[in-house]
N, C-alpha and C positions, 0 to 999 in steps of 0.2 A: 232898774234902768240901764240899760247900756250907751254911753256917750259913742259918738263916731269916732273916735280917736281910740277906745276900748276895741269897737270891731275891726277898726285895721291892726291892731297889733294883735291881734286873735287869729285874723287873717293870715298876719303876718310870721306869725307861730306855724299856723298850717301849712302854708306855700315852704318853709325852711322846713318841715317834718317831712314834705314829699321828698324833698329834694334830698335829702339823708337818706331816705331810703331807696332812691335811684340810682342815689351814687352805690351805696353797699348794694344794692342789687349787681350793677355794673362792676364793681368789682368781684363780686363770685363770678359772674361770666369769663372774667380774665383770669380768674385762679384754675378755673376750670378748665380754659382754653391751653395755660401753662402747662397745667397739670397734664395735660392730654398729649402735647407737641415733646414735651422732656420724656414723657414716659416711649413716644414713637422713637426718639432719638435714640437712649439708652437701649430701646428694645435692638435696633436695626443694628447697632452695637454688639450687642451680646450674639445674637443670631450670624453675624460674621465669623466671629471668633467658632463659636460654636460649629459651625459647616465647617470652619477648617480641620476641625480637632474628630471631626466623627471619620472613623473607617470607612472602608469600602463598603457599601449597602446591602445584602441580603434580605429575603424575605422572612420575616418575621412568624411566629407559629404559636397561635394563642393554644393553649392546652387547658382544657377545662377541667374544673377543680385544682389546679396549682395552686401551691403557696402564694400569697400576695402581703402575706408578711412582713417578710425579708425586705421590700419595700424594691426599688428602682434604681440600677446604676445611674451615677451625675458625676461629673465632671465641673471644677472650679474655675469662673472667669470672671477677675477682678475682685472676688472675696463672696461668690455668690454661687453658689449649685445649682446645676441644669439637668435636667434628665433628657432633653431631647428638642427636637422640631417639631410643632404643626405646623399641618397645610390644609386648605381648606380652599380646592379645585376650583369652586365656584365663582370664589370672590379674589380669587390671586392673594389671598392671606397666606403668610408666612412668618411665625413668631418661635421666638424659644420658648422653652416649658421651665421653668423653674422648678428646683425640686419640694419645695414648699413655700406655702404665700410668704413672702418675706416683703413685696411693696409691688403697688399698684398698675408698675410700667411692662408686666410681662404676665401670660398665663401662668399656674402651677396647676402641679398633684396635688388633687385634694386628698385622694384616697384612690387605694387598689394599685395595680401594673398592669401592662398590656399585655403579658404574657399569660397573665391569668384570665384577661377579659372583663376584668373588673374595674379597667382605668378609667377615671374621672379627673379631666380637665375644668378648673374656673378661671377666672377673668372677670375682669371688668368691662363695663358698656362704653369704655371710652370709641368713638367712633371707627379708628384703627385697630384698636384690639376685638374685642366682642362685640361692640357695637352695631353690629350687623348679622348676628347669628341667629334671628327670629326670621331673615331671610332666607334663607339656606333651605329646599328646595327638601322632597323625599327624595331618596335615590342619587345625592349629591356627594360627591365623593370626598371623604377625609384623610388624612396620612399623617400619624405618627411615627415620627424615627426616633428609636434610643441611642442612647452614645455609643453602643455597643455595634453600632450600624444596621441594628435590625429596623424592617420598614411593618408596619401595620398599615393594609388598607381597610377603611370601613366605609360602609355605606348608610349615610342618613335616613331612619327608619322612622321616627318620628321626631315634633317639634311641639311642646307644650309650654304654656306658662301656668304657676302658681303662685301659691302664697307662700308655700310650705316645701320642706324636699319632696323630692318625687321618687317614690318607691320602685319606678319601674327598675326591669333588671335588663342590661342591656352589655355588649362588650368597651363599649366606651360612650359616656356621656360626657357633654361641655354645659358648661353652668356658666349666664352672666344676671343679670338684672336685666328689665325692660328699658324701654330708654325713660322712664318717669322715675325708675327707683321700686316702685309700689308692689310689684312681680319678680319671681325667679323664671328665665329662659330656661327650659331644659332642652340640650338637642341629644335623643337617642340613637346610637348608631349598633348598626352590626358588621360584628368583622368580618371578611372576605376569605374564606377560608381553603386553601387551596385541594 
């Protein structure tokens, strides 16, 4: 038999446990907000530097069957290599694209090249990075400018969510996680050839 004092003690322990879990949840939210806001600041500084380093822009050409194993040219800014700038016109989104995955503060080249029509750019689903990719519509404009000033224009052809990698063949694929992190979002784009 439990005495009233034992029941009060058990109730106090449950309340304390609930408060600890609530505090831990609030801490996780604050950490996510801090990561997202610091990613925005780092990304904006890199974007400004990168834009000043890119020479006069010319229309890039996708060459089907060209070798993508040589990688893409890059410039170094504050100890990090960048391959270009990605723009999503329908969202007024513009980000520097790192040459490889190095942190969560900007998208990065996962594989391929723009010239070979095999470019895959991945990024985190932070609100101001790739958090709204799934909201792009078919036909939306996407632009990638490499560090040599070659501009590649694309149009969104399909958007899908899946748990594993997408095998869809396209000239540009943008990848991120959905808002819950349970599935990947794949935005497939066709290059606009002149």
